[in-house]
N, C-alpha and C positions, 0 to 999 in steps of 0.2 A: 819680649821675654816669653819663652814657652817652658813649661815644666812637663817632662816626660816621666811618668811613673809606670813601672812594670812590677806586677805581683804574681807570684805563683804559690800553689798549695797542693798538698795531697788531698784527694777528694774525701778521705776519711777523717781529715782534721776537724775537730769539733767546731761548730758554728752555732750562732744564736738563731737557728731556724726551728720553727715549731711544727711545720707540716711533715707528715710521714709519707713514705713512698706508697704508691698504690699496691694493692695485694697482687700476688701471683706473677710478679715480674721475674723474667729470666735473669740469670747472672749478668748477662750483657746489658739488658734493659736497666737493671739496677745500677750498674756502673754509669750508664749515660744519665740516669736521673740524678745520681750523686754529683756528677760533673756539672750538670745544669744548675743544681742548687748552689754549688760552690762558686760557679762563675757569677751568678746573680749576687751572691754574698760579697765577693771580692769587688764587684763593680759598685755596690752600695758603700763599701768601705772607702773606696776611692772618692766617691761623691762626698762622703762625710769628711774625709781628709781635706778636701778643697772647699768645704763649707757650701756645697751645692744642695739645692732642694731635691730630695729623693723623689718628689712627685714626677720629675721628668722621666724616671725609670719606669713609671707605670704605663707610659705611652711611647715605648720605643718604636721607632719607625724602621722600615726596611727599604733599601733601594730596589730597583728592578732586578738586580742580580741577587738580592737576598741579604745584602750586607746591613747589619743593624746600625742605627744611629739615633741620636737625640737632636731635637731641633733647637740647639743652642749654637750660636755662631762661633764659639771659641773652644768647643769641646769635640774631641774625637776619641774613639776607643775601638778596640778589637779584642776578640776572645778566641782562645784555642784550648782544646783538651785532647788528650791521648792517653790510653791506658788508665793509670791511677792518678794522673796529674792534670791540673788546670792552670792556665795563666791568662792574665788580662793586661793589656797595655792601654794607657790613658794619656791624652795630651790636653793641657790647659794653657791656652794662649791669653796673655794679658792685652793683646792688641785687637781682639775680636776677629782675628784672621786664623781660621782653623788650620792646624797642622796635622796632616794625615799620618796615621800610624797603622802598622800591620804586624802580626805576630804568628809564629808557628812553633808548636811544641810537639816533639815526637818521642813517645815512650815505647821503644820497640818491644813487641810481643812475640815476634817470630823472625827467623832468618829470611831475608829477601835476596833476590838475584841482583845484588848490588851492581856488579860490573855491567851486566846486560842492561839494567835500567839507565845507568849513566850513559852508556853508548847509545841508547835509544833517543834521549832528549838533549844531551849536552852538545855544546859547540866544540870544534876540533881542539882548540887550545886547552879547554877544560879537560877533555878526554886525555890528552897527552900529559897534562900537569897533575891530574889526580890518579890516573891509572898506570901510566907508563914510566914516569919519572918520580912522581910524588914529591912535589916541591913544598908541600905543606908540613906543618908540625904534627900532623895527625898520622900515626903509624898504621892504624887499623883501617881497612877498607870500609867497614861499616860507618866509622866516624866521618870519613871523607864523603861517603854517599849522603849522610844526613846533613853535612855542611852544604853540599850541592843542592839538596832538596829543600831544606828549611829556608835557606836564603831566598830561593825563588818563591816559595809559598808566602813568606812574610811580605815581600815586596809586592806581589800580586794582590794579596789580601788587603793591602792599604787602599786599593781602589775597587775592591769587590770583584776582581777578575779571577776566574777559576783556573785549575791546573791544566786546562786545555792549552793555555799559553806558555807552559813551562819551557818549551823549546825556543820561544821568542825572547827569553831572558838570556843574555850573554854573561857568562861567569869567567873572569880572568883571575885565577887563584894567585898567580905570581904577583899581580898588581893590586890584590885586594880590591877588586873593582867589579861592580855589577852594572850592566847597561840594559835598559829596557824602555820601550815606548809607553809602558803601562804603569808608570810611576813618576812622581816628581823627583827632583834631586833630594838627596839626603844621605843617611848613614844606616848601616846594618850592623848589629851586634850578634855574634854567634858564640854560644857557650856549649862546651862538651864535657864539663866537669861535674855535672849533676847526674842523677839517675836517669835523666832524659836529655835530649838535645833541644836547644832553644835558640831561636833567631827572632829578632824583632827590628822593624824599620821605623825610623823617625824622620819626618820631612825636615829639610834644612830650615833653620831659623837663625836670625842674626845673633840672638843670645838664647841660650837654653841651659836647663839643669836637668840632669838625668839620674834617676834612682832605680835600683833593683831591690825588691823586697821578697821575703818569704812570709806568708801568713802561718804562724806556728805558735802554739801555746797561748793563743788568745791575743796576739798582737802582731804588728808588722815588724819584721826583723830585717834590717838592712844587710844586704849581701855585698861585702867588699873584699873578700879573700880570694876571689877568682878574677882573672883578667880575660875579657872576651877577645875574639878575633874581630877587628873593626874593618868594615868595608865601606867604601864610597859608592854611592849609587848615582849614576849619570854624571 
């Protein structure tokens, strides 16, 4: 059995942190500081939820590629932040067999060259199905771009692989399928209903429970009113 928990929050949501930001930060630096504070807070809340000793968070390790982890055999987590929002995904395995997770949140701050970007890294089937016929339920090009982008980011981040491998992830929108050599088998969830776009990957497990929460008004609030697009990986 594996429990997968995902929590997101606005970086201005009040938290029980006592440290203040350094003086003379630029607006951009202050945003990043707030996001780091919120990410640390959400991770602590998830450890607390699962009755784990927070001392493990004092000594977070990093892989050669820079992906953070703790040296517990049954825990994995991943963090993302963009604009004003932060999200953390957490997996807790009862079998001491770690199940990989990855997450990507995009809070658009500007218009991008969506079509050109998709044509640059996407596979031919994806280009046809997103740009030329649009077989998805997403009418806006921006939403289809972030579907394409976030799915790739989430699955690659599960193994600490960077965006240099974006074009080596095959996306088949009509089949709700992602194929890549850089991830184990599992599932991806994609949400477009929030003020941001969110995708997260969960490694396949014989039995699993999956929850999505928002940290708001001092507590974890379960999100059940929106249905994600669900993708199979490998």
